[in-house]
Phi, psi and omega in degrees: 000316182295319177299317181299315178302317183294320178294316177297319176296320178295318178300313177300309175300324179292322180292318176300314180299317179296322179297321180284321185274335187302317182303327180288315175298320178296319173304307184295315177300320185294329175294338184260358184260163172296151182307321180293338183252009184295323187279358181289160185289325183286143178281356182254134177259181181285340171201162182261143179211152179255014182298329178292323177292319180299315180297320178293313179290341175283343186257332183223145177280072190293325185288330170295318181290328172296318178297317181297314180298319177296319181292310184298314183292320180290317179293321176295318177295315177300322177293323180292317180299318184283303185292318182292322178291329174296316178293316177301318178296320176297317183288333184272327193239335181271152183245117178206158177297132179087006182296318178295318178299316179297322181293318179296319177300316176302312178302319175300325179296334180291336182279335180289128173295148183294333182298334177296328184269355186297313183290312171305321179292315178297323177296319174300316180300318180292320178296322178278351183073032184256002173300144185058050174211161177297332181304313183294328180279333186262313192305315180295344179252023175274356176224149181216121178304315182299315182295320180301311182292323181290317174302312182298319178292319179293316181295332176294338181277347182280132185300142179297329184302323181294320179293315180298323175297319180296318180295329182284335177276356176099012181281139169268191185293322177296320176296318176301313181302304193274336186254339181249303186287321184294316176298329175279353189243030176306316178300319178292321179296315183293318181301309179297318182296318181291316180297318182286321176302312180297321180291321180290320182295322185272353182288128178238333182300311179295313174299325175298334181274320190255355182234130177235344176287128183297325182288353181247000188285140174277170183298309177306313182294312178302315181291319179299314180292327173299319185279323185251348183269001177099347183292334178290339180057040178063016176274103182298323179300318176294320178295319181292327181290325179292316181298321180296310175301329180287325182274342183301314180295324178294324181293316181297313179300317182292323177298323182280333186250013187303309184297317180289323180297311176301316175299315186287324175302318184289313185282344181257014171081021179256001181293152181083000000 
């Protein structure tokens, strides 16, 4: 009876896995099929071809957009790790007036949808003259309420004795944070880094608003304009090829960081 339940559960899980994975296989298969066969249900065509990739790369500078996305996502992620960990340390370990109020305000900002701040942020970018620049792409994402609260939660679990011993050795708050807390907080750092990097990599709305120069466009922005702006010329295979190349770096990062990501999610209190 127990073995029968396991077999049924395994079959159900296998079906769910196929349902989730099949669209990705179909997308990749569609990029390798002739254009006339792309819309067929099967991911396999009568023969393999790279015409969709050649056509797409001839029309848009996707590799330049790839470098832009790497630059923007990496700088933003590094800024979030440094600045938000500093903020999380202050809220977790320092005593000052208004600390509870500041924490509540940060929590409140997580309730507000990002779309509400688009117009004020865009007006600020225009006033400062930062439109069509890397600053406009990076600066609004150098802080994250989620990251601050996660670091605050993690730092509160570190024993006070370590801090007292570090202060006796002459370390200040910055030394305690970067020399004591950071080595002990790898799960939180990995969690914040992966989640923020993936969010930045997949963001297309904000770049569409503040960037118009082709040489500054990120991959999601470039792919979105390619698919809906007419450059694809209704070639579904080319659109799928652009989407595949955009998702490939994230898939590679996840495959290499899967074990660390799962461990960090569990140990930082985000499981479930």
